[in-house]
N, C-alpha and C positions, 0 to 999 in steps of 0.2 A: 390300486390295481382293480382290474375287472376280472371277476371270478365267475365261472360257470359251476353250478352245484347240481349234482344228480342225486335226488333224495325223494322217494315216493311218499313218505309220511309227512303230511303238511305241517304238523306241529314241530317235528324235528327240523324241517326245512326253515321254518320261521325262526326257531331258536338259533340255528347256525347263521342265518342271515343277520340276525340281531348282533351276534358276536362279531361277525366280520365287518359289519357296516360301521361300527363305532370308530375305527381309525380312518374312515373315509373310503373304504373299498365299496365297489358296486358289485352286487351279487345277483345273478339271474339264476332262478331255480327251475328245475325240470323234473318231471315225475316219471318219464319213460326214457329208455335209451335212445329210441328213434328221434324224439324231439330234441334230446340233448345233442346227438350227433349232427342233426340238421343245423342247429344253432352254432355249434363249434366250427362247422365248415364255412359258415357265412358271416360270422361276426368275429371280432377281435378280442380274444381273451388272453389274460396273462397267466392264469392258473386254473386247473380243473380239480374239483373235489368229487369223488365217486363213492356211492354206496355200493355194496356188493349185491344185495338182493333187491331187484327191481322187477316190475311186472313182465316186461317183454323180452328181457335178456339179462345176463349177469353183468356185474360191473367189470369182470375180467374180459368179457366179450367187447364191452365198450372201450376198455383200455386198449385192447389189441387193435380195434378199428382206429382209434386215435393215433396210435403209433404207426399204423400202416398208411394212413391217409394224410396226416398233417405234414410229415417230413420235416419237422423242426422240433427241438427238445422242449416243448411246453411242459412245465412242472405239473405232475399229477399226484394227488394225495388220496389215499383210500381212508374213508371215515365210516366204519362199519361195526356192527356188533360181533362179527366173526373175528375171533382173536387167537385162534390156535396157531402154533408155530407153522404148521403146514399151510394154512391160509396166508399168512404173512409172506412166507417164502414164495408161494405161487404168485402173489400179486407183484412182489418185487421182481421176480423172474420175467413177468409179463411186461415190465416196463414202468411200474410205479416208482415214484421217487421217495415216498414216505407212506407210513401206515399208522393210523391212529384208531383206537377203539372208542366206541360210544359208551357212555355219553361224552360229548365233547367238553373238554375242560378249556374254558375261554383263553386263559393266559398261554397254555401250552399250544393250542391251535394257532393262535396268532404268532407265537414265536417260531413255530415250525414253518409257517407260510412265509414269514419274513426271511428266514434262513434260506429257503428254496429260491426266493426271488433274488437274493444277493448272489447265490451260486450260479443261477442261470444267466443273469445280466449283471456281472460285477462292474461293468463299465458305467452303469447308470449313476453311480455315486461319484464319478470322476468328472472333473471340469475339462480335461483335455483327453480326447479320444483319438487313437491312431488306427487307420485302416489303410495299410499299404502307403501310397503316396498322399493319402488324404488325412488331414488333421482337423478335428472338429473341436472348437472352443465353445463349450456350452454356456460359459459365463458371458463371453463377449458375443456369442451367437454368430460366429464366423466359421467358414470352412476354407482351408487352404489346400491347394494342390501343388505338390513339390515346392512348398514354401511361399507360394503366391496366393494371397487372399482373393477368393472368387467374389464376383458381384452377384448377390442373391437377394431376393425379397424375403420378408419374414416368413411367408408361406413356403418359399423354396427351402429355407433353412429347416423349418419344422418337418417338411416332407422328407428331406434328405436325412435328417437325424433319425426319423422313424425307420427309414429304409435300412440304414446302416446298423441300427440297433436290432433289427430283425432280419439280418442277412441270411439268405437261404430259405426264408419263410414265404409261402404263398400269401400274398395280401390281396384280398378281394377289393374291388372298388368301394364296396359298402364299408369295409373295414377302414379304408383310408379316409373316406368321407367322415366317418364317425370319429376316428382318432386324431386326424390332422385338422379337419375343418369343423369338427364338433357338431355335425348335422347327421340326420338319418338318411336312409336310402331313398327318401322321397325326392331328393334333389337330383337333377340331371347328372349322371355319372360322367358325362363328357368333360366336366370340370377336371376330373382326375386325369383323363387321357391327355388333355391339353397340357396340364402341368408336367406330366411324365415326359411328354415329347420335348418340352422346353428344358427339363432338368437333365435329360441325356446330353444335351449340347452344353449347358452351362457348367455341368460338373466334369465334362469330358469323360463320360463313362464309356470306355472303349477298351479293347484288348491291351493297348499300350499302358493304360493306367490300372489294369488289373481287375476291373469290375464292369459289369453290364447289367442293365435292367432288362429282364426277359418278360415279354408279354405272354401270359398264359391264356389261350383262346377261351373267350366267354367267361373267364374267371377273374383275372386281375394281373398282378405283377409280382416279380420276385427279383430281388437284388442278388446277383451271383458273383462270387469271387472267381477269377479265371486263372488258369495256368498260362503264364506268358511264355511265348516261344523262346527257345534257347538257340545259340549259334549252331549247335549240332543238329537242330531240327527247326529251322526257321519258319516252316509253314504250319507248325502245330500250335493251335490256340484252342483250349478246351475250357468248358465250364466244369466246375466240380462242386 
């Protein structure tokens, strides 16, 4: 997993990074809420860890901004010295998924993070994934539409799988380049636009099949499930 850590004390940040890096996670550490939010909006993270007391704002403020701006249920864990019942309740009410007290106990921290990852993306451990008329076989690396296997390149499959697993989430071009192509934003982002245009046609992403790729101006893309029209209201097709 790729994890963003908000921790203003450098020694604490290094300690947490060392714990999390052992099982193969990649951890980016930030000392201010502003730098943290800028990174979260433009990079692809699977989980966020927040301290409460940071220089420019509170961890609660950062959490509220995350929930207001990301529009998808990224797991958020508080890791802080504040451990009163009132603090825990306030963080959970603001949208935190879990709350741990410092100092971090390595085995517990890793176990909590793994549990959250499974809860948010339970399909990641499955070989066969179903999304409406689409069936994804992660073992065979194939995608079927209404039972018919589609003709896709390896990169088409990787991009499609990432889109479906992050349905409803805004994915910037930089995120897609990083997670699907394994490169940084230094490459021309037209690569993403070209693949997205082709993928719309190859997957048949249209109202009849219940999904669409929406272009978010100057930001990126979002795969959206759609409400297919019914006989009583044949002209109604909405994204939700």
